[in-house]
N, C-alpha and C positions, 0 to 999 in steps of 0.2 A: 438449177438445184433449189430447195429449200434453204430453209438459214442452215443447215449444215453444208461443213468444209469435208473433202477426201479424210483429213486426218482425224475427224471426230468418228469416222464411221468406224466399228470393228468388226473383223472377220472373226467369226468361229468354224474350226475345222473337226469334226467329230472324228475322232478314230477311236472306235470301241470294237470293232469287228477282231477276227483271229486270220482272216482273209483266206478262206479255205481254198478259192480258186487260184490263189496264186500259188500256195505249197509247191513243193517245198522251200520257195524263196522267204518264205513267211513265218517259219517254224519258231525261229530265234532272233528275227527281227522286224518291225513293224513294216506293213506295207509302204506305208508314207515313206521309208527311209529306206526303201529297196533304193538299189544306185541304177540311175539310167543315164548313160553317155557321161560316166563318172561321177556324179553326184545325186545327192538322195532326191528320189521322184518327188517330193512336196516342194523341193525347192524353187520347180520351173512357176507353181502356182503362186507361191508365195512372193517371187520375184516379180512375177506378172502385175499383183499388186501393189505391191511395194513400189514400185517404179513410177508407179500412176500417182503417188500420195499416200497409199494407207500405211498406217504406223503400228497396229494394234493387232495382233493375230494371238488368238487363243485356242489352246491345242486341248480338243475336248477327249481326252485321252480317258481309258478305258485298261485297267491290266497291266501287269507288269510289265509285258513285253514293250507295247506301244509305249509306255511313261520313260522305261529305261531309254530304248531307242531314239525316241524325239527329243528327250533332256538332254542325252548325252550328246545329241548330233548338235542342239540348236542352243541350247543354257537359254540365256534370257535375250540372245539377238545381237550380242556385240560385234560376236568373229563375222556374223552373217553381214551385217553391217557394213562393216571394214572391208571384206571381202568385195564387195559391191559398191562401194564407196557411195551408200546412201545415206545423207543428213536432213535432218537432224535422225537419229538411227529408229529402227524399229524395235518395239519391244514386243517380245514372247511370254505369252502367260501359260499358265497349264491349268486344267480342269482339279477341283480340290480331291481330294481321295474318296468320290461317293462314286458308286456303282450307276451307271446309266442304264437305262432299259432298252434303248434305241437311239438312234442319230437324235431325234427332235429333243429326248431327252437329255441330250447331252447338251444341244441349247439350250435349252430350258433351264439349267442347273446352273451354267455358265452366266447366263442372263442374270440369273437371280443375286449369284455370287460376287460377280462384278458389278451387279447394279447399273445395268447399262439401261439408257435411255435414251440411245442413239439409234439409227439404221443399223442394219445388221446384216452383214453378208454371209454367207453359208456356203464354203467350198468342201469339197471331197477329197479324201487322202489319198486317192489313186487317181486322179484327173490332171491333164495338162490341157491348158487351153491359153486361146490368146484374146482378149476380150475388151473393147473399152468402157471402163466402168462405170466413167461417168455420163456416159448416153446411156446404158442401161439402171442407173439409178435415176435419170433426168425423167425417163419412161416411166419408171416405178411411181414418182412424184406425181408425175403429169395425168396418171390413173388414179390415182387415190388410192392403189392396192394395200393392202392388208399384206401379201407375198406376190413377188414375180418371180415366177419359174423360168432361168433362161432354157432354151429348147433348141435343140438341132435336129434337122432333119437329116434321117438315119436309113440307109438302103439296106442294111444286115439283117440279123434275126433280133424282131423287136422283143422276143417274148423274155428277154433279160433287162429291161427298162420300163420305167413308166412311159406312158404313151397320151397324148394330150389332145382333147377337141377344142379347136378355138373358135370363138364368135368373129365376126369380122373387126371388131373393135380388139380383138384378141383377148378378152374375156374367156378362160378357160371352163367350157361348160361342164364337160365331162373328163375324168382324169381314170385312166385303166393302169393298174399297177400288172405290170409282168402277164400280158394277155397272152395265154397258152396258145393260140391259133392266129396266125395273121390278119384273119376276116372277123378276130375281135379287139383287134386294136383301131380306133378311131380315126386313124392319121398315120403320117411318118414322121411327126415330131415329139422326140425321145426326151427326156427328163435328163439332163446334165447333172444335176446333183449341185448344181449353182442357184441359190435362191438369195432374194433381197426380202428382208422382213421388215414391216414398219415397226418402232416401239410400242403400238397396242398389241403387236402380239403377247408380249406380256401378262396383259391383262386376260387372254383368251386361254396362255397355258395356266394360270392360277382359277380358271372356271371350275365349276363344279364336274363338267360331262368330261372335260381334259382329265380331270383327277380321279375320276372314275374308270378313264380309260388307262391311267397311270397303274392303280390299284388290280386291272386286269394282267398288268406286266407288258402294256402295248403302248407303246410311243415313237414310231416310225412313222418319217415325211411321207414315204409313198405309200407306206399300206393304209395309215394311220390318219394323221394330222391333214395331209394334203384334200382326200374325201370327206375329210369332217369339215374343213372350211368349206368346201365348195356346197356340201348339201346345207348348210346352214346359210347359206347367201352370202357369205363374205367376199370382198372382190379379190378374186386370185386369177393373175394375169399371166399370160404366157410371152415372153420376150424371143424370138427365132435371134439366133446368132450365127452369122456366117462364117467367123473365123474357124482357127482350127480348135478340136475338140477331140481330147482320146480319153477313153475309161481304160486303163491299165490294169484292168482285174484279172485276166487269165495271162498266161505265158505267152501266147500266141498273139494278143493283143498288146503286150509288152516289146514283142518284135515288129509287129509293125506300127507301132510308137517310135520305135529304136531307128528303123529306116528312113519313115518319113521325115523326123528330126534331122537326121543324119545328111537329107537332101535338101532341105529347106530352111531349117535356120540358119541366121545371117553369121556371118563370121564372127563377129562381136560377142553373140552368145553361145557360139561352139565352145569358144575360151581355148582354142589353140589355134598354132601356123600353120599355115598350108606350106608341104614341102616343095609343091609344083604349084606357080600362079595358075594355071590354066585345070587343075583338079580340086576338088573337095578330097583333100586328104591332109589331114591335120596331125599334129602333133602338139600336145600340151608342154607346158614347163617354162619356168622364167626364171629359175636359179642357174648359176653356172653351171653346177653337176648334171642337171635335167637339160640344158642347154646343149652341151657336150652329146647326152645320147641322143637328142634329135636331131643332132647334125651327123650322128654315124649312119641312122635310119635313113637319113636323106639320101648320105652317100651311096647308101646299098641300093637306094631304090631310083637313084640315077644312073648307076654300073649295072642295073636289071638284077641285082642280086637277090632282090625283092620283088616281088610283083603285085600291084594292087590295082584292083577294080572297084568301080565305083564311089560311093562315099564312103568315107572312112576316119576313126578317130581313135587316137591311139595316147593315151594318160602321159604323164611323167614316168621316166625312170624307168621305160620299158625295153627289152632287149631281145631284138628278133634275129635268127638265127638264115644262115643264106640258104636258097632257093624254096622261101616260105611264099606261100599266096595268100593273099588276104584280099575277100570281095566283100560288100556292104556289111561291113561289122564295127565293131567298138572291143576296143581293148583297153582294160583300165590300169591305172597306175603300179609301179613296180613288178608287172608279169614279165615272167619270162618265156618264150617261144623259141623252141628249137629248130633246128634245119629241118628241111624239106617239110614243113608244117603244111595245112590247108585249111582256112579258119572261111566258111561262105554263110553269109547272112546269121552270125551269130554274136552274142553278147558274152564277153570274157570279162569278169568284175576284177577287181584288185587284187594283186598280190598272188597270181597263180603261176604254176610251173607248168607246161606243155612241153613233154618230151618229143624228141625227134620223131616225124613221119606220122603225127598223129593227125585224124580228118574230121573235122569238126563240123558240122552242117545243122543250120536251121537249130541252135540248141542254145541255150543258157547255162553257162558255166559261172556259180556263182564266187565266193572270196576266199582265197586261201585253198586250193586245191592243186593239188598233185595229180598231173598227169604221167604215168612213168613209161610212155612211149618209146619205142626204139626202131630202128630202121628194120629190124630182124623181127619185131613184135610190134607193129604199129598197134596203136587204140583209134578204133572207129567210135564217135559219137554222133548219132542222127537224130532232130526232131525230140530232143531232151532235155531235160531240167537237173543239173547236178546242184546239190545245195552247199555249203558253206563247208569247210573243212574236211574234204572226200579225199582217198586216196585210190585212183583207178591203177589196177596193176596192170604191168606191158600184155599186150595180145588181147586185151579187152575189147568186146564190142557192145556199145549200148545204144538201142534202137527203141523210139516209142515209149521212152521211161522215165520213172522219178527216181530220184536218190536223196532221201534225206541225209541233215546234215551228220558230219563224225565218223560215215561208214568209210570201209577200207572194201573194197572190191577186190577180191582175189586174180592174179596173173590169168589170162585166159578165159574168163567167165563171160559168158554170152545172154546178155540180159534184154529181152524182146518184150515190150508191151508187160513191163514190170514195174510195179512200186513198190521201193525198197524203204520201209519206215522205219 
């Protein structure tokens, strides 16, 4: 690399939107701090970069929910560094209270406020990835790029992403933001939202043309800045990555990421202990009390009182009743699961109460939810998302539905294809 060390490189994470696609999980929580496998989503990206030597992270927060969620979770970075044994510690900084009008504007504001004259890495708040950042930076420097966009081959619906057309030298010739039809997409290489920017971008952000764009209320990388740079002939390069990358922007993608990570993360990154050496069933906890709880779950599993299939992560201080079946799922800390419960390909966040005989499949249950299921009147939840602090009465059936925070669902309710705001 040029004269930079990784510790000089700054990471900016713009978090300004309302994350409507991930609602109702994001009504009162920033999407960056929605819990996935028992920790905030953004923690995966930060840890990936911090382990490689990056020390400074700037949260480009806009709006009360985003600021509160991120500051209350991470503060200045001391707790994060201690938890993952990162020395010298990482520093977390926050956007000043200036409203940005797009993710590129958030980057512009923070470059000026923190007087950044080093390379900048931009990552998104709802992405999970593995990436050798030194190799990506070396590629960026070797090309003399003003901007490098990390790209990923994608076989799914391209209409939700920016798509790049590369020359043989990896120069981006054309960039189509969210093509409406597949034939409008110039390739299958999508924009991951991971960018490397040279310090010279600062001058470009100050140019009259960009300031005009700003006055029109438009400063998004995909829609505005990338097409502008390419049209002006600035060297914008694409860096195709082969490692894992997820955009966890919707409940469906959240569950897909959860299952893939459960199946592939090394034991050290799952952060729990296997209760059977041959199976990917992990239970977390290091304190004497949580170890006691883990041993109870382990005993029940060995005796066949609890059945578990596929990869599973159970958090600290969880209690699981007899005759319960769990498959390809994640249960977060301090959750109580009754007897005869079935949980299949679902995420159960922390401090939930799930009554006897509940059936939960392909669903996300957020924090502090009470499911008053009973053997006589079981609750069924399928293909649904339940937000924080919801109470669900016994005998209820919730299918293909979304329930916003603090709702009380009366006993015996039948909700199909419903959004309760």
